[in-house]
C-alpha positions in Angstrom: 69.7 66.3 93.3 66.9 68.2 91.5 66.2 66.8 88.2 66.8 69.3 85.4 66.4 67.5 82.1 68.5 68.1 78.9 65.2 69.2 77.2 64.8 71.9 79.9 68.4 73.0 79.3 67.8 73.1 75.6 64.7 75.3 76.1 66.6 77.7 78.4 69.5 77.8 75.9 67.0 78.6 73.1 65.4 81.4 75.1 68.9 82.8 75.9 69.9 82.4 72.2 72.8 80.1 73.2 74.2 77.4 71.0 75.1 74.4 73.2 76.7 71.1 72.2 75.4 67.9 73.9 78.3 67.8 76.5 77.5 71.3 77.5 73.8 70.4 77.9 74.7 67.6 80.3 77.1 69.8 82.3 74.5 72.6 82.6 71.8 70.2 83.6 73.9 69.0 86.5 74.9 72.6 87.5 71.4 73.9 87.3 70.2 70.9 89.4 72.7 71.8 92.1 71.6 75.5 92.0 67.9 74.4 92.4 68.9 72.2 95.4 70.7 75.1 97.0 67.6 77.3 96.6 65.4 74.5 98.1 67.8 74.4 101.2 67.5 78.2 101.6 63.7 78.0 101.4 63.8 75.8 104.5 65.6 78.4 106.7 63.3 80.0 109.3 63.3 83.7 108.5 60.2 84.6 110.6 62.2 86.9 112.9 64.2 88.6 110.2 63.1 92.0 109.0 63.2 92.6 105.2 66.0 94.8 104.0 66.0 97.2 101.0 69.8 97.1 101.0 72.5 95.2 102.9 74.3 98.5 103.7 71.9 100.1 106.1 73.6 103.4 106.3 74.0 103.9 102.6 73.5 107.5 101.5 73.4 109.1 98.1 76.4 111.2 97.3 75.5 114.2 95.1 77.2 117.4 94.1 75.7 120.8 94.6 73.6 122.0 91.7 75.3 125.3 90.9 73.6 127.2 88.2 75.8 128.6 85.5 75.3 130.1 82.1 75.2 127.7 79.1 77.3 128.0 76.0 75.9 130.4 73.4 74.3 129.2 70.1 77.2 130.4 68.0 79.7 128.6 70.2 77.8 125.4 69.9 77.3 125.7 66.2 81.0 126.3 65.7 81.6 122.8 67.2 79.1 121.1 64.9 80.6 118.7 62.3 78.1 119.7 59.7 75.6 122.6 59.6 73.5 124.7 57.3 73.3 128.3 58.6 71.8 128.1 62.1 70.8 124.4 61.7 72.6 121.1 62.3 72.8 118.7 59.3 72.2 115.1 60.2 72.0 111.9 58.1 68.6 111.1 56.7 66.8 108.6 58.9 63.5 108.1 57.1 63.5 107.2 53.4 
């Protein structure tokens, strides 16, 4: 089994902003060790004859709708829907002090 120490788990937890108790650290150390072992096994597989894929679904196509131009709503119509306005302008909460 790949040796993942509790110190390494604590460091990863700190980077991920996770609070772990000691029993969780031990459990995660074992689980991460098994994951690293699985990756090491995969790295031993001969992939020299396998072409790289961009996606596992080779015939994947993008589905789009036609871009049908249409007239936009008028200014008065849009301003009528505004929650707060001042004449022709929208009023928004102050952001900068």
